[in-house]
C-alpha positions in Angstrom: 15.9 5.8 -1.8 15.3 4.9 1.8 13.0 2.0 2.4 9.6 3.3 3.5 7.4 2.0 6.3 4.3 0.1 5.2 0.9 1.0 6.5 -0.6 -1.2 9.3 -3.1 -3.7 8.0 -5.3 -6.4 9.5 -7.4 -8.8 7.5 -10.7 -10.1 9.0 -12.1 -11.1 5.6 -12.0 -14.9 5.1 -12.3 -14.7 1.3 -9.1 -12.7 0.9 -5.5 -14.1 1.4 -2.8 -11.5 1.5 -0.1 -13.5 3.4 3.4 -12.3 2.6 2.2 -8.8 1.5 2.2 -5.5 3.3 0.0 -2.5 2.5 1.8 0.5 1.2 -0.6 2.8 -0.7 -4.3 3.4 -1.5 -4.8 4.7 -5.0 -7.6 6.0 -7.1 -7.3 4.9 -10.7 -6.3 1.6 -12.4 -2.7 0.7 -11.8 -2.0 0.0 -15.4 -3.7 3.1 -16.9 -1.4 5.7 -18.4 -1.2 9.0 -16.5 -1.0 10.0 -12.9 -2.7 8.0 -10.1 -4.0 9.8 -7.1 -3.8 8.9 -3.4 -7.2 8.2 -1.9 -8.3 11.3 0.1 -9.2 10.4 3.6 -11.6 12.5 5.6 -9.6 12.0 8.8 -6.5 14.0 9.1 -3.3 13.4 11.1 -2.4 15.8 13.9 0.2 18.1 12.5 1.8 18.7 15.9 2.6 15.0 16.2 4.2 14.6 12.8 7.9 14.1 12.6 9.1 13.5 9.1 12.0 11.1 8.7 13.7 9.3 5.7 11.8 6.0 6.3 8.5 7.8 6.6 8.1 10.8 4.5 4.6 11.6 5.8 5.7 11.4 9.4 2.8 9.0 10.2 1.3 5.7 9.0 -2.3 4.5 8.9 -3.7 1.4 10.5 -6.4 -0.2 8.3 -8.7 -3.1 8.9 -10.4 -5.2 6.2 -13.7 -6.2 7.8 -15.3 -9.6 7.5 -17.7 -8.1 5.0 -14.9 -6.8 2.8 -14.9 -3.1 3.8 -11.8 -1.1 4.5 -11.7 0.9 7.7 -9.0 3.4 8.9 -8.6 2.7 12.6 -5.5 4.7 13.6 -2.8 7.1 12.7 0.6 6.1 14.2 3.2 8.8 14.7 6.9 8.1 14.7 9.6 9.3 17.1 13.4 9.0 16.5 13.5 5.8 18.5 10.3 4.1 17.2 6.5 4.5 17.3 5.1 7.3 19.3 1.5 8.1 20.0 -1.5 7.1 17.9 -4.9 8.7 17.2 -8.0 6.4 16.9 -10.5 6.7 14.1 -13.3 4.7 12.5 -13.4 5.9 8.9 -14.8 3.5 6.4 -13.4 4.1 2.9 -15.9 4.5 0.0 -15.9 4.5 -3.7 -13.5 2.8 -6.2 -9.9 2.4 -5.3 -6.9 0.0 -5.2 -4.8 -1.2 -2.3 -1.2 -1.5 -3.3 0.5 -4.4 -1.4 4.1 -5.3 -1.7 6.3 -8.2 -0.6 8.7 -5.5 0.6 9.3 -1.8 -0.3 11.1 -2.6 -3.6 9.4 -6.0 -4.1 6.6 -7.3 -6.1 3.4 -5.4 -6.1 -0.2 -6.6 -5.9 -3.1 -4.3 -6.5 -6.4 -5.3 -5.0 -9.5 -3.4 -6.3 -12.4 -2.1 -4.3 -15.7 -1.1 -6.0 -18.2 1.0 -4.1 -16.1 0.6 -0.9 -16.1 -3.2 -1.0 -13.1 -5.5 -1.9 -13.4 -7.4 -5.2 -12.5 -11.0 -4.3 -12.4 -12.2 -7.9 -8.6 -12.5 -8.1 -8.7 -12.3 -11.9 -9.3 -8.6 -11.4 -6.3 -8.2 -9.2 -3.1 -6.9 -10.8 0.3 -8.3 -9.9 3.6 -6.7 -11.0 6.6 -8.8 -10.7 10.1 -7.2 -10.6 13.2 -8.9 -11.7 16.8 -7.8 -11.5 18.7 -8.3 -14.7 22.5 -8.0 -14.9 23.6 -5.6 -17.7 26.5 -7.1 -19.6 27.4 -3.7 -21.1 28.2 -2.2 -17.7 31.6 -2.7 -15.9 29.8 -1.8 -12.7 27.3 -4.7 -13.1 24.3 -2.3 -13.0 20.9 -3.6 -12.4 17.8 -2.5 -14.1 14.2 -3.1 -13.2 12.0 -4.9 -15.6 8.3 -4.8 -14.9 6.4 -7.9 -16.0 2.7 -7.3 -15.9 0.3 -10.1 -15.5 -3.1 -10.5 -14.1 -3.0 -12.2 -10.7 -4.4 -15.8 -10.9 
């Protein structure tokens, strides 16, 4: 799988430290619940005429989000990609509402950190955040030295 671009993210909330993480997805549903999670449905829509799908960006665009000083998440832009880099962008000011999780990662295939929002506001109690660590383990039964992912779940402390 091709490594995917992360979403743009800027943090203005002094109670939240996400250094070393990039925003990848916004989900509805708890990350450890069985069953399918759903992407948060934005009211704003990208311009279909500007979208160019590529292997590193399946959607053909990426959002730019800002976590406000009051802990609210706001969509500020959609960026569109061209073969040689970023193209145009469309500006928005859509505040996200309801209950959802932001999925941050250290890199595309790296550790995941799920930060919850309730009623559109970030939950800064880190005991409610979910961190998923990934570890490579060498398989001794394989001549090709295959690697398998192990997911170790723990609550972020």
